Structures are given as C-alpha cells and as structure tokens.
C-alpha positions as CSV (number, residue, x, y, z in Angstrom):
1,X,31.7,-25.4,-38.0
2,X,33.3,-22.0,-38.3
3,X,36.9,-21.1,-38.9
4,X,37.5,-19.1,-35.7
5,X,41.0,-19.9,-34.4
6,X,40.8,-21.1,-30.7
7,X,44.4,-22.2,-30.5
8,X,45.3,-19.2,-28.3
9,X,42.7,-20.2,-25.7
10,X,44.6,-22.2,-23.1
11,X,42.2,-23.5,-20.5
12,X,43.5,-23.3,-17.0
13,X,43.4,-26.4,-14.9
14,X,40.0,-26.0,-13.1
15,X,38.6,-29.2,-11.6
16,X,38.4,-28.5,-7.9
17,X,36.2,-26.1,-6.0
18,X,39.3,-24.3,-4.6
19,X,40.6,-23.7,-8.2
20,X,37.2,-22.5,-9.4
21,X,36.8,-20.1,-6.4
22,X,40.1,-18.5,-7.1
23,X,39.4,-18.3,-10.9
24,X,35.8,-17.0,-10.5
25,X,36.9,-14.3,-7.9
26,X,39.5,-13.0,-10.4
27,X,36.9,-13.3,-13.3
28,X,34.4,-11.3,-11.3
29,X,37.0,-8.6,-10.5
30,X,37.8,-8.4,-14.2
31,X,34.1,-8.2,-15.2
32,X,33.6,-5.2,-13.0
33,X,36.7,-3.5,-14.4
34,X,35.4,-4.2,-17.9
35,X,32.1,-2.6,-16.8
36,X,30.3,-5.8,-17.8
37,X,29.1,-6.8,-14.4
38,X,27.3,-5.0,-11.5
39,X,29.1,-7.1,-8.8
40,X,32.2,-9.2,-8.4
41,X,30.6,-12.6,-7.4
42,X,27.7,-13.7,-9.5
43,X,27.6,-17.2,-8.1
44,X,25.2,-19.2,-6.0
45,X,25.6,-21.6,-3.1
46,X,27.5,-24.7,-4.3
47,X,25.6,-27.8,-5.4
48,X,26.0,-30.8,-3.2
49,X,27.7,-33.9,-4.4
50,X,24.2,-35.6,-4.0
51,X,22.6,-33.0,-6.3
52,X,25.3,-33.4,-8.9
53,X,24.9,-37.1,-8.8
54,X,21.1,-36.8,-9.1
55,X,21.5,-34.6,-12.2
56,X,23.9,-37.0,-13.7
57,X,21.5,-39.8,-13.1
58,X,18.6,-37.8,-14.6
59,X,20.7,-37.1,-17.7
60,X,22.3,-40.6,-17.9
61,X,26.0,-39.5,-17.8
62,X,28.8,-38.3,-15.6
63,X,29.8,-34.6,-16.0
64,X,33.4,-33.8,-17.0
65,X,35.8,-32.8,-14.2
66,X,35.8,-29.0,-14.9
67,X,32.0,-28.8,-14.9
68,X,31.7,-30.9,-11.8
69,X,34.2,-28.7,-10.0
70,X,32.3,-25.6,-11.1
71,X,29.0,-27.0,-9.8
72,X,30.5,-27.9,-6.5
73,X,31.7,-24.3,-6.2
74,X,28.6,-22.5,-7.4
75,X,25.3,-23.9,-8.8
76,X,25.1,-21.4,-11.6
77,X,26.5,-18.0,-12.4
78,X,24.2,-15.1,-13.0
79,X,26.0,-13.4,-15.9
80,X,29.0,-14.7,-17.8
81,X,29.1,-11.5,-19.9
82,X,30.2,-11.0,-23.4
83,X,26.8,-11.9,-24.8
84,X,26.5,-15.2,-22.9
85,X,23.9,-15.1,-20.2
86,X,23.8,-17.1,-17.0
87,X,25.4,-20.5,-16.5
88,X,22.3,-22.5,-15.7
89,X,21.9,-24.2,-12.3
90,X,21.6,-28.0,-12.2
91,X,17.9,-27.9,-12.0
92,X,17.7,-26.2,-15.4
93,X,20.6,-28.0,-17.2
94,X,19.4,-30.3,-19.8
95,X,19.6,-31.5,-23.4
96,X,19.5,-28.7,-26.0
97,X,17.3,-30.9,-28.2
98,X,14.6,-30.9,-25.5
99,X,14.3,-27.1,-25.5
100,X,12.2,-25.0,-27.9
101,X,15.4,-23.1,-28.9
102,X,17.2,-26.4,-29.6
103,X,14.3,-27.8,-31.6
104,X,14.3,-24.6,-33.7
105,X,18.0,-24.8,-34.3
106,X,17.8,-28.5,-35.3
107,X,14.9,-27.7,-37.7
108,X,16.6,-24.7,-39.2
109,X,20.0,-26.3,-39.8
110,X,18.3,-29.6,-40.8
111,X,16.4,-27.8,-43.6
112,X,19.7,-26.4,-44.9
113,X,22.0,-29.4,-44.5
114,X,19.8,-32.4,-43.7
115,X,20.1,-34.7,-40.7
116,X,23.9,-35.1,-41.2
117,X,24.6,-31.4,-41.1
118,X,27.4,-30.9,-38.6
119,X,25.4,-28.3,-36.6
120,X,22.4,-30.7,-36.3
121,X,24.6,-33.5,-35.1
122,X,26.1,-31.3,-32.4
123,X,22.7,-29.7,-31.4
124,X,21.2,-33.2,-30.9
125,X,23.9,-34.4,-28.5
126,X,24.9,-31.4,-26.3
127,X,23.8,-30.1,-22.9
128,X,22.7,-26.5,-22.8
129,X,24.9,-24.8,-20.2
130,X,24.1,-21.1,-20.7
131,X,21.3,-19.0,-22.2
132,X,21.6,-15.6,-23.6
133,X,22.3,-13.9,-26.9
134,X,25.2,-16.4,-27.3
135,X,25.1,-19.8,-25.7
136,X,27.5,-22.4,-24.4
137,X,27.0,-26.2,-24.8
138,X,28.9,-29.2,-23.6
139,X,29.3,-32.3,-25.8
140,X,29.5,-35.7,-24.1
141,X,30.0,-37.2,-27.6
142,X,33.4,-35.5,-27.9
143,X,35.5,-36.4,-24.9
144,X,39.3,-35.6,-24.6
145,X,41.9,-37.9,-23.0
146,X,41.6,-35.8,-19.8
147,X,37.8,-36.6,-19.6
148,X,36.8,-33.1,-20.6
149,X,33.9,-32.7,-23.0
150,X,34.2,-30.3,-25.9
151,X,32.6,-27.0,-25.3
152,X,30.8,-25.0,-28.0
153,X,30.1,-21.3,-28.3
154,X,27.1,-20.8,-30.5
155,X,26.6,-17.2,-31.8
156,X,23.2,-17.4,-33.7
157,X,23.5,-13.8,-35.0
158,X,26.5,-15.0,-37.1
159,X,25.5,-18.6,-37.4
160,X,28.8,-19.7,-35.9
161,X,29.4,-22.8,-33.8
162,X,32.9,-22.7,-32.3
163,X,34.5,-25.7,-30.6
164,X,36.6,-25.4,-27.5
165,X,38.5,-28.0,-25.5
166,X,36.1,-27.9,-22.7
167,X,34.1,-25.9,-20.1
168,X,37.1,-24.1,-18.7
169,X,38.2,-23.0,-22.2
170,X,34.8,-21.4,-22.7
171,X,35.4,-19.3,-19.6
172,X,38.9,-18.5,-20.6
173,X,37.7,-17.3,-24.1
174,X,35.3,-15.0,-22.3
175,X,38.0,-13.8,-20.0
176,X,40.2,-12.8,-22.9
177,X,37.3,-10.7,-24.2
178,X,36.7,-9.1,-20.9
179,X,40.5,-8.3,-20.7
180,X,40.1,-6.4,-24.0
181,X,37.0,-4.6,-22.7
182,X,38.8,-3.6,-19.4
183,X,41.9,-2.4,-21.3
184,X,39.6,-0.3,-23.6
185,X,37.8,1.2,-20.7
186,X,41.0,2.0,-18.8
187,X,42.3,3.7,-22.0
188,X,39.2,5.9,-22.2
189,X,39.5,7.1,-18.6
C-alpha cells in the first residue's frame, strides 16, 4: 500500500439517514462552490430497507453502518468529484473481482507481486462502490470495532491504494479536497 498519511481525515459519525442528508447537502453546496458540480444534490431516491437487505443477501454479507445509512438516504450519488465518479446504486454494487476492471487489476498486480501481493489480496475481497478515474472500495475483510469496513481509494494513474477507516472517511477525504478547490476558486475571484 502507499504511504499517504490519512491520519488527518477524521470521519464524521454518519450512520443514519438524517446525518447523511445533512452531510450530503453541505457536501453538495461545497462542490458547487469548488466548481466541481453542476448542482447541489446529486443523489437519488433512497433505497428501501428491503432493497438493502436483498443486496446484502445477494452479496452474502451485511453492509457497514455508514454505507447502510447512506443507501437509506440516497441509492447512489451522481458525481463525488475529485476524480471519483458516481457512487453506484445498489443494483450495480458488487465484487470488484467480478468486473473487467477488477480482473485486469488482479492480473496486473498478480504478475508483479504474485497472488500474495497486498493489492491483489485487497482487490479480491472488496466491493466496488464508485467508478471513475479514481475508485472507492469497501473491504468486508477489514472491519473495525465500530462495525465499519475499511475503505480504499485507488488511484490507478499513480498505482496507489490508500486505506481509510471507512465509507464516511472516504467522503471526508474528498470533502477536504473540495475545500481546497473552493478556497482556490474564491482567491481567484
């Protein structure tokens, strides 16, 4: 894994739809100020508890609290910004290893480091949560005491796989980047 310091990324407590709505409204406002989004709310209608349970049954696991709360707020997000694309809706969420991109990553890193390569190990067990130039993954094989799964930001152009404490921390990392973009934009005007 890479050496990017993520210790300054403190994930907010986001496990309920009310918490997520408040966070995502503020995130959307910031994305517009950073000129990284055409609209403030990029969400969808919320997933139902039944739809979340069906996806969990299809994948054979129970989602971590922050991701569940997000899905019960919005079933996907059109554009996270900062090179990550949309957060996938439940119908498109699945194992990275089952995608063409995932198989390509596993093959590439397996050629370099073999089956025990740390990237290969992670790529085989994560859910793909976003698509885009950069991608977010959630790892049910790395669960914290709070029930949150580790989140990963993969930046293929640099070959970096950065671990975060969970889904909310991935959002917070992006938010910090948007804050810098917004400050730079305000300084130019």
